[in-house]
C-alpha positions in Angstrom: -0.3 -0.1 -0.2 1.5 3.2 -1.1 2.0 6.1 2.4 0.7 8.9 2.2 3.2 12.3 1.1 2.0 14.2 2.8 2.6 12.5 5.7 6.0 12.9 7.9 8.4 9.8 8.5 9.3 8.7 12.1 12.2 10.1 13.3 14.0 7.5 15.9 16.1 8.1 19.1 19.6 8.1 18.3 21.2 7.8 22.0 23.3 10.8 23.5 27.2 10.0 23.0 27.7 10.3 26.5 25.5 6.4 27.0 29.0 4.6 25.0 31.3 5.9 27.5 31.3 2.1 28.7 33.9 3.2 31.5 34.0 6.8 32.5 36.8 8.2 33.9 37.3 7.8 37.8 36.0 10.9 40.6 39.7 12.8 41.2 39.3 13.0 45.7 40.6 16.3 46.2 44.1 16.3 48.8 41.7 18.9 51.2 39.8 15.6 51.3 42.3 13.4 52.4 43.6 15.7 55.2 39.9 16.6 56.7 39.0 12.4 56.3 42.7 12.2 58.1 42.4 15.0 61.3 39.0 13.8 62.2 39.7 10.4 62.3 42.3 10.8 64.6 40.0 13.4 66.2 37.0 10.8 66.3 39.7 8.4 68.0 41.2 10.9 70.7 37.6 11.3 71.6 36.3 7.8 71.5 39.7 6.7 73.1 39.5 9.3 76.4 36.4 8.8 76.8 36.8 4.6 77.8 40.5 3.3 77.2 39.4 -0.2 77.6 38.1 -0.6 75.1 40.0 -0.8 71.7 36.2 -1.4 69.6 34.9 2.0 71.0 37.9 4.1 69.8 38.2 1.6 66.3 34.1 3.0 65.7 34.8 7.2 67.0 38.1 6.8 63.9 35.6 5.4 61.7 32.5 8.1 62.7 35.8 10.9 61.9 36.2 9.5 59.2 32.9 9.7 57.4 32.6 13.1 59.1 34.8 14.1 57.9 34.7 13.5 54.5 31.3 14.9 54.7 32.7 17.7 56.1 35.1 18.3 53.4 32.8 17.6 50.4 30.6 20.1 51.5 33.0 22.6 52.0 35.1 21.4 48.7 31.4 21.9 47.3 30.9 25.7 48.5 34.5 27.1 46.9 34.3 25.6 43.8 31.3 27.4 43.0 31.8 30.4 41.1 
């Protein structure tokens, strides 16, 4: 059956060129983030160790919580200073 000449052809959606990238570049960690993680981890270790110096589990938990807090804090500071 013949097509009408007034009918517009169907356009297929072409995928974006960014979707073909199978391996995106890894996000580079800023040195200030590393410094803040280490500082807050040491601070968390110190606080938890001096509160209860007999429990090594609490010292490790304080270190991990300090490192997480340092990472979050440094990322927020890094984002706010990188905006122009």
